[in-house]
Phi, psi and omega in degrees: 000317180297320179296320179295316179296324178297317179297316180298318180298316179298320181295317179296316179298318179297318180297317179296320179298318179297318180298313180298319180298321180295317179299315180296321179298315178300318182294313181296321178298319179295319179295320177299320177294324175303310181297323178295318179299320181272016172065021175266077192292321180296316179295318181299321180298323178300317179295317180294326175301319181297317179294317180297323179296327182269321183229072185293349182271353180283134180280328189300315182298330176292321179298310183296321180294325178295323178295316178301319181292328176304314183287343176264009179063022175267078187289324178296312179298321179296318179297317181295317180293320178298323177296318177300319178297314182295322179297328180274331178206096184289358182262004176276097188295325182302329181296325177292324177297311182296315180294322177298318178298314180298314181295322178299317180292338175269007180063026173267071192293320181298316180294321178296317178300318179301318179294315182294323178292324176297317178298322181290336176296324179275326183228079188299338183245028178284118185299318183296315180295318180298313181294316182297321180296316178297318179298318181297316178296322179294317179295331177277357180067025171263078194291326180295317178293321178298314181296325178297316178298314183293324178293320178296317177302315181294324182291315184276344176232070186294343180251017179263113185301320184295336178295321179282325181297311183297322179289325177298319180296323177296316180297324177298317180295329180274357178082012179268079187290331181294310179294321179299317181296319178298317180293323178291324176300318179292321178302314183290327175301320183276332184216093181282001178258011182273098179299321183296321180294317177298320181294318179295317180295324178301315182291327176293319178295324179295323178296336177267011180062025175267073190298315184296316179293320179298317180296319179299316179295318181291328174299319177296319180299317180294320179295322182285327181219081185287357182259011182261107185297327182297333178295317180292321180298316181286328175294325177298321178298318178298314181293327176296316179292338175269007178063031174256077188294321182298316179294325178297316179297320178300319179295320177296323176300317180295316180301319183282338173291322178285316183228089185300341181257017181291112186295314182297319179300313179295317183297310183292322178295324177299318179296317181292321177297320178296322182296327181263008175088008179271071192291317185296317179287332174295319177300320179300319180295314181293327176295322177295321177297315182294328177297324179278325183227084186301340181259017180281092185290338176296312179293321180296318181293317177297319178294324179300314181298317181292320177298321177300316184291328181269001175096005176273074188290322180297316178295322179297315180298320179300316180290318178303320181296318179297320180294316182298322180297327180271336182227072186295345178266357183271087189292336179302330181290331177288320175299319180295319179293324177300316182292322179295318177297323179297319179297329179278357181083012180269076188297319183297313179295323179298315180295320180298317180295322181295315179297319179296317179298317181296318180295316180297318181300315179295319180295316180297319180294318180297318179295322179294316179298324179294319179293323177297316180297325180279354181080011180265000178213151178276144182297331180275351181287125182290148174281164180298132182108347179254135176287151181292303180215161173289157184306319184285353178260355184279145169283169179302320182293325182282347180278358178232165175219155175283152180299331181282348181286116185257019179284111185297339179296343181260029184299332183258022177260142176295145177271137170274155183242139173293151178281107188083189180252184185301323182290345180256014186302324173243121182291137177197174179260013185296323183260000179281177178291122176295326189287319191200099178278101185276159175284181183290328186236118177240151175295154171297141187287176179292154173276147183219150175280126184206165174274346191238153169217158182293123184287339182278352179293128181274343181247128180251138175283122188250010181296134179273123178246114189298315183297317179292319179297317179297320180296315179296320182296330179290343177065034183284336176246159183286344180234157181278130178276146176231156173255110190235153179263324182244114179265140177279162172281131184287150174281167178302318181295320180293320178300313180298323179297322181284327172299317179296320178297320176300316179297319181296313178298319183297320178296318180297316180293322180294329182282312187234014178086349176075176176224179186296328181289322179294319177291319180294317178298318180292326178297324177295319177297316179299320179297319183292332175262011173064034172262081189286333179296313179288327177299317179296319179299317180292321179292324174300317179296318179302313186283338171293326182272331181215099189277008176237026181277098188301314185294329178290317175301317183299311181288330180294324176299319180293316180301314181298316183289321180296318179295321177297318180299316178297312184298321185282317191262347183298125177284001184258028180292168183297336180294343176271351185257321183241163177226157178118195187291340183270006184306311187290324178295316179297318179298321180295319180297326176286323192279353178235161178292164185297334182294334183250356189300314183297319180297315181295319180298318181297316180297318180292323182295330179288318189268323186278332180285356176294113186295344181282350182278138174279168178298326177294320178297316179299317180297320180294317179298317180297316181298317179296319182292319179294324177296321179294316178299319179300315180298318181295313182295319179294322179297320179294319177295319180295323179296323177297318179289325174302319181294320177301314182292324176298318182280330183218084185299344180260008180285092192297325184292335178293319176297317181298312182294323178295323177295321180300313180294318179300318180296320178296333178269006181066021174269074191290326179298315179296320180297314180296321179300317179291322178292325174301317180292320178299318180289327176297319180289318182229093187297345180255030185276091187299316182298324179294318176298317182299310182293322177295324177298315179297318180296317179300320177296320182295326183265011174089004178269072188298315182300315179294322180296316179297320179298318180294317180295322177299317180294320179299318177295318178301326181276003172109002179272094191298328182301335183299329186290321179293322177293320180300318181298316179297318182296321183285333184266348182278000000 
């Protein structure tokens, strides 16, 4: 009997251990998704590693880890993890999408196509799979199949702007500018906020010498996306063709301010500077190009000519030699080197170069004449070393060259720039954030108590907050707390330090039950490693022991709202992992905290399992339930901030954070009232002006919104100016 009881006890203990391990696994997986949502990919991978180490048979952690690796450009690792996920559960469609993206980036197009086609078998009308499949065929240069995919996409989603955009990009690549222009017109009709569509249409119009229309479109593109250097480079080309050289140089300046290593920007600005006689600065531009592309003989040749003109003959000869080595048939460079040697008094070398140049010229001409006689060349086609036309005889199109054009005779032609880079050749959401595709303008985030702030920020918030100052002065924590709006991504060492701190606090609490500072300190560590469930638990414990702890109320509001934000907006919900009748129940379990999960699941099982409900009914029920959860969670966060304000009426950040939540709930009057109070307490509160400005713009108070954004910019919030420009021009 004793032996039997021992066996039973061991079995019960094992069962309990398995249950606890499962709960912990779910929690760690959830925390990892939190980190993934907030783009802390290295930290998220650590959490997924932990789950995989304990439960290697689960497919989900491999899926999430593969997504994190995608964003870290570890395409091989992402592909391998997605495969591990598929081997454990071949019905997780998202895994085929992720693996396909990884394979596409590794140029394994056939394998990527196989993945996208597999995904389409389960989800025939999935926009991402349809677009990705077409892009893959296009990159593989199977243009008919690509066009077929894009046409099908366009047919089933006739009001989807991206369906027309991707097909327009294909038509541009195929040289069908008429069809491309028609597709771009339709794209812009459907989405007037597509900077990329305006930029592409601008370049097509420019090719038709419609300079004014092209400039108008590129201006729109710049207003919509002022951080894209290729827009400025291409606008400069338009202005150059309109003979507005000063404005063209300004655009190149802007492009290079955004991207100091932009080769096209430096090259073209160098040509324009040379054209207006600013030789030394032109040399600087060509030197910058050569630093990025040491074998760029176009830049080397231009620099050689400029060095020759400013008297740096030794440097010019060195550059001429490099060009000749790469283009042995281009005899003008030999004549130029001969003249430079003559200026230096090196008569012998000068004569040798002249004779060599003459011989090369005769040989090149003879070869050209032979090709003409054989019918392999046109009599009007210039031989190498001869310019096609003089500058004043060139058309606008002939005054530029593509970056891929390696004809040295076009060394003094401006380079045209592709709109975006190679990875953006077909617009898609493949490289965007899977979790949360944000709009162009977002409010400044909530303030949070943290040990860290972004070191690159040039503007520091200098408002004195008495409660925080008193807490720091007491020295209760080993580090000084700050109230910050922008948190940095932690380093590996910092993450490990906070894990260690959590262990230290836990040992202390385990020995003597802990105190409010140990729980509060551990909650800060949990927040920094994005374990919001445990952070909330510790803050609850703090407030049970001390119900007037202002800083704990303040951070608890943030924890609650952040967890809600993750739950609602994360694209990694269970509905993306599973398919079928349980989608909504699974999504609900992801979308609420663990304290409410069982209740929500029970409620959904009663209503959603009703076979009489349509899919629309289920979606409506789910939407209503999620809205109710949102209201409850936001109300709890707001109550915490109400308590902060009750205990400390001058705590300015509480008004700001309460306004942030109100704005997210579209309660704009309440948000503006709180921001008014925050600004009254701290008149130089740039973030408050910025957010109030955005809210005013949203509710149609344009004049007030512009004034607020102007003030935010004046106070050092640089982002305000780009938003201000859009507001004034719209």
